[in-house]
C-alpha positions in Angstrom: -7.4 -24.8 -65.9 -4.5 -25.2 -63.6 -5.0 -25.5 -59.9 -2.6 -24.2 -57.4 -1.3 -26.5 -54.6 -3.4 -24.6 -52.0 -6.5 -25.2 -54.1 -5.8 -28.9 -54.5 -5.2 -29.4 -50.8 -8.2 -27.3 -49.8 -6.1 -25.0 -47.6 -6.6 -21.2 -47.7 -3.2 -19.5 -47.5 -4.9 -16.3 -46.3 -6.2 -18.0 -43.1 -2.7 -19.3 -42.4 -1.1 -15.9 -42.8 -3.7 -14.3 -40.5 -3.6 -17.0 -37.8 0.1 -16.6 -37.1 -0.2 -13.1 -35.8 -3.2 -14.1 -33.7 -1.2 -16.9 -32.1 1.7 -14.6 -31.4 -0.6 -12.0 -29.9 -2.3 -14.6 -27.8 1.0 -16.0 -26.6 2.2 -12.5 -25.8 -0.9 -11.7 -23.7 -0.5 -15.1 -21.9 3.1 -14.2 -21.1 2.1 -10.8 -19.7 -0.6 -12.5 -17.7 1.8 -15.1 -16.3 4.5 -12.6 -15.4 2.4 -9.7 -14.3 -0.6 -11.2 -12.7 -0.6 -15.0 -12.0 3.0 -15.4 -10.7 2.8 -12.3 -8.4 -0.5 -13.6 -7.0 0.9 -17.1 -6.4 4.0 -15.7 -4.7 2.0 -13.4 -2.5 -0.7 -16.0 -1.6 2.0 -18.6 -0.8 3.0 -16.6 2.2 0.8 -16.8 5.3 1.7 -13.2 6.2 0.1 -11.9 3.0 -3.1 -13.9 3.7 -3.4 -12.6 7.3 -2.4 -9.1 6.3 -5.1 -9.0 3.6 -7.6 -10.4 6.0 -6.9 -7.7 8.6 -6.7 -4.8 6.1 -9.8 -6.1 4.4 -11.6 -6.0 7.7 -10.8 -2.3 8.1 -11.9 -1.7 4.5 -15.2 -3.4 5.4 -15.5 -1.1 8.4 -14.9 1.9 6.1 -17.6 0.8 3.7 -20.0 0.3 6.7 -19.4 3.9 7.7 -19.7 5.3 4.2 -23.0 3.6 3.5 -24.3 4.2 7.0 -24.8 0.5 7.9 -24.1 1.2 11.6 -25.6 3.7 13.9 -23.8 7.1 14.0 -22.0 8.1 17.2 -24.2 11.2 17.6 -27.4 9.2 17.5 -26.3 6.3 19.8 -27.7 6.6 23.3 -27.1 3.6 25.6 -26.4 2.9 29.2 -23.2 4.5 30.4 -19.9 2.5 30.8 -21.0 -0.7 29.2 -18.0 -3.1 29.2 -16.7 -5.1 26.3 -19.3 -7.6 25.0 -21.5 -6.9 28.0 -24.3 -6.0 25.5 -24.0 -7.3 22.0 -25.8 -4.3 20.6 -22.8 -2.4 21.8 -20.0 -4.9 21.4 -17.2 -2.5 22.3 -19.0 -0.9 25.2 -20.0 2.7 25.7 -18.5 5.9 27.0 -19.4 8.1 29.9 -22.1 9.7 27.8 -23.5 6.4 26.5 -22.0 6.7 23.1 -21.3 3.5 21.2 -17.6 2.9 21.0 -18.0 0.6 18.0 -19.6 3.5 16.2 -16.7 5.8 17.1 -14.2 3.3 15.8 -16.1 2.5 12.6 -16.8 6.1 11.6 -13.1 7.0 12.2 -11.9 4.3 9.8 -12.6 6.0 6.4 -10.6 9.1 7.2 -7.8 7.1 8.8 -7.4 5.0 5.6 -7.5 8.0 3.4 -5.0 9.8 5.5 -2.4 7.0 5.7 -2.8 6.2 2.0 -2.3 9.8 0.9 0.7 10.3 3.3 2.4 7.0 2.2 1.9 7.7 -1.5 3.2 11.2 -1.1 6.3 10.2 0.8 7.3 7.2 -1.3 6.3 8.8 -4.6 8.5 11.9 -4.0 11.3 9.8 -2.6 11.4 7.4 -5.6 11.3 10.3 -8.1 14.1 12.3 -6.5 16.2 9.3 -5.5 16.1 7.6 -8.9 16.7 10.8 -10.9 19.5 12.0 -8.7 21.2 8.6 -8.6 20.9 7.9 -12.3 21.7 11.4 -13.7 24.5 12.3 -11.3 26.4 15.5 -11.8 24.8 18.8 -11.0 21.3 17.3 -11.0 22.4 14.9 -8.2 24.0 17.8 -6.3 20.9 20.0 -6.5 18.4 17.3 -5.5 20.5 16.0 -2.7 21.2 19.5 -1.4 17.4 20.1 -1.4 16.9 16.8 0.5 19.5 17.7 3.1 17.8 21.1 3.6 14.4 19.3 4.2 16.0 16.8 6.5 17.5 19.7 8.6 14.0 21.1 9.3 12.6 19.5 12.5 9.7 17.4 11.3 7.2 17.5 14.2 7.4 21.3 14.8 6.9 21.8 11.0 3.9 19.5 11.0 2.4 21.3 14.0 2.9 24.8 12.5 1.4 23.7 9.2 -1.6 22.0 11.0 -2.3 25.1 13.1 -1.9 27.5 10.2 -3.8 25.5 7.6 -6.3 23.9 10.0 -6.8 21.0 7.5 -10.1 19.1 7.6 -9.5 17.0 4.5 -7.8 13.7 5.5 -5.9 13.5 2.3 -4.3 16.9 2.8 -3.7 16.1 6.5 -1.8 12.9 5.5 0.4 14.9 3.1 1.1 17.5 5.8 2.1 14.9 8.3 4.6 13.3 5.9 5.6 16.6 4.3 9.3 15.9 5.0 9.3 12.1 5.4 10.5 11.6 1.9 13.9 13.2 2.3 15.7 10.4 4.1 14.1 7.7 2.0 15.1 9.6 -1.2 18.7 9.7 -0.1 18.7 6.0 0.7 17.2 5.2 -2.7 19.7 7.3 -4.4 22.6 5.3 -2.9 21.0 2.1 -4.2 20.5 3.6 -7.7 24.2 4.4 -7.9 24.9 0.7 -7.6 22.1 -0.5 -9.9 23.2 1.9 -12.7 26.5 0.1 -13.0 24.8 -3.2 -13.9 25.3 -4.6 -17.4 21.7 -4.5 -18.5 21.5 -0.8 -17.6 24.7 -0.1 -19.5 23.3 -2.1 -22.5 20.0 -0.1 -22.5 22.0 3.2 -22.3 24.2 2.1 -25.2 21.2 1.2 -27.4 19.9 4.7 -26.9 16.9 3.8 -24.7 15.4 7.0 -23.1 16.2 7.9 -19.5 12.6 7.7 -18.3 12.2 4.2 -19.8 15.5 3.0 -18.2 14.4 4.3 -14.9 11.0 2.8 -15.2 11.9 -0.6 -16.6 15.4 -1.3 -15.3 15.9 0.6 -12.0 12.6 1.0 -10.2 11.7 -2.8 -10.3 15.0 -3.5 -8.4 14.0 -0.8 -5.8 10.5 -2.2 -5.2 11.2 -4.4 -2.2 12.8 -1.5 -0.3 10.0 0.9 -1.5 7.3 -1.5 -0.4 8.7 -1.8 3.2 9.1 1.9 3.5 5.6 2.5 2.1 4.3 0.5 5.1 6.5 2.5 7.5 5.3 5.8 6.0 1.6 4.7 6.4 2.2 3.6 10.0 3.9 6.9 10.8 1.0 8.9 9.5 -1.4 6.9 11.6 0.6 7.2 14.8 1.4 10.9 14.2 -2.2 11.8 13.5 -3.5 9.9 16.5 -0.9 11.7 18.7 -1.7 15.1 17.3 -5.4 14.6 17.7 -4.8 13.3 21.2 -2.8 16.4 22.1 -5.5 18.7 20.6 -3.2 20.1 17.9 -5.5 19.1 15.1 -9.1 20.2 14.8 -11.8 17.9 16.2 -14.1 18.5 13.2 -13.5 14.9 12.1 -13.9 11.7 14.1 -10.5 10.1 14.8 -9.1 7.4 17.1 -6.9 10.1 18.7 -10.0 12.1 19.5 -11.5 9.1 21.2 -8.3 8.6 23.2 -8.4 12.2 24.2 -12.0 12.1 25.5 -11.2 8.8 27.3 -8.2 10.3 29.1 -10.2 13.4 29.9 -13.0 11.2 31.3 -10.7 9.4 33.7 -10.5 6.2 31.8 -6.8 5.9 32.7 -7.6 5.6 36.4 -11.0 3.7 36.3 -11.3 0.0 35.5 -15.0 0.5 34.6 -13.9 2.9 31.8 -10.7 1.1 30.7 -12.4 -0.2 27.6 -12.8 3.4 26.5 -9.0 3.5 26.0 -8.6 -0.1 25.0 -10.9 0.0 22.0 -9.1 2.7 19.9 -5.7 1.3 21.0 -6.7 -2.2 19.7 -7.9 -0.6 16.4 -4.5 1.2 16.0 -2.6 -2.0 16.8 -4.7 -4.1 14.5 -4.2 -1.8 11.5 -0.5 -1.5 12.2 -0.1 -5.3 12.4 -2.1 -5.8 9.2 0.1 -3.3 7.3 3.3 -4.9 8.5 2.2 -8.4 7.6 1.0 -7.2 4.2 4.2 -5.4 3.5 6.3 -8.4 4.5 4.3 -10.7 2.3 4.4 -8.3 -0.7 8.2 -8.0 -0.3 8.4 -11.6 -1.7 6.5 -10.5 -4.8 9.4 -8.3 -5.9 12.0 -10.8 -5.0 13.3 -12.1 -8.4 14.5 -15.4 -7.0 11.1 -16.3 -5.5 9.3 -15.2 -8.6 11.5 -17.2 -10.9 11.1 -20.3 -8.7 7.3 -19.9 -8.6 7.2 -19.3 -12.3 9.1 -22.5 -12.9 6.8 -24.4 -10.7 3.8 -22.9 -12.5 5.1 -23.9 -15.9 6.0 -27.4 -14.8 2.5 -27.8 -13.4 1.0 -26.6 -16.6 3.1 -29.0 -18.6 2.1 -31.9 -16.4 -1.5 -31.0 -16.9 -1.0 -30.9 -20.6 0.7 -34.3 -20.6 -2.1 -35.8 -18.5 -4.7 -34.5 -20.8 -2.8 -35.9 -23.8 -2.6 -39.3 -22.1 -6.3 -39.3 -21.5 -7.0 -38.4 -25.1 -4.7 -41.2 -26.3 
């Protein structure tokens, strides 16, 4: 009986044929992990602004969880001495109001709705702007004219009066709906700015090559155009979130929005009505919500500036090169130790 070469060598040709696709798939998954997860995290974490921004925003997320799970006393059940100052009593670290209500409880129980509101408003504004700006800039022609005419119409409507009319008419209590209402027309200017950038990007060689090869329009927009817009989109996402926070606090302070939900603007309104603006003993009543607003705004700005580097191709390429060189050094060191 004749034996094949594989039988003589004891090698199973079927195992070799099945191992090659496994290696290729493993390498592909590793490449996706390096490009989509590890390198962006390294770039983001290398910037101190990202670390401080995550720390600050994480603190507000922790406060929201405390409120959701009821880990702190509710404002309606907190009764303490009136006008306690900051850190005068550690059971009430932010002090108390004229009625003895815990200011820390007011700030904490306002945080969940604030975070939902700013997230919904920012997602709405940037999402609509990216969709309209990219489609108008890439398609051109009548599509561009129609979308930009609609954007110009929205920009011509006064934003604040429109928000006040919608708020009074709809009387929204859902923070997600309220965030969308506040940023109902914010997307128009951003969409026109994105459209002007897309007009430049669509002339690049790689976009022309994709179009020549018959790649679908949604895939070209998603793979070739939107990644180049992400630094600008990230910054404007933060701006949109801050605008929702400031506008909602102002509208609650003015009494335009209903007081059915606790909000930092409501706390400011009660503090002003209680004479906190003219009394040093009640100044902390105004100071506590103002510090909460400033802290969240600072955290969003730092996080947005740090994330801007993640979408910078030069920084990502440099960090990827350093990561690969480090990995090769580790492999060489391990090989030397084995030898």
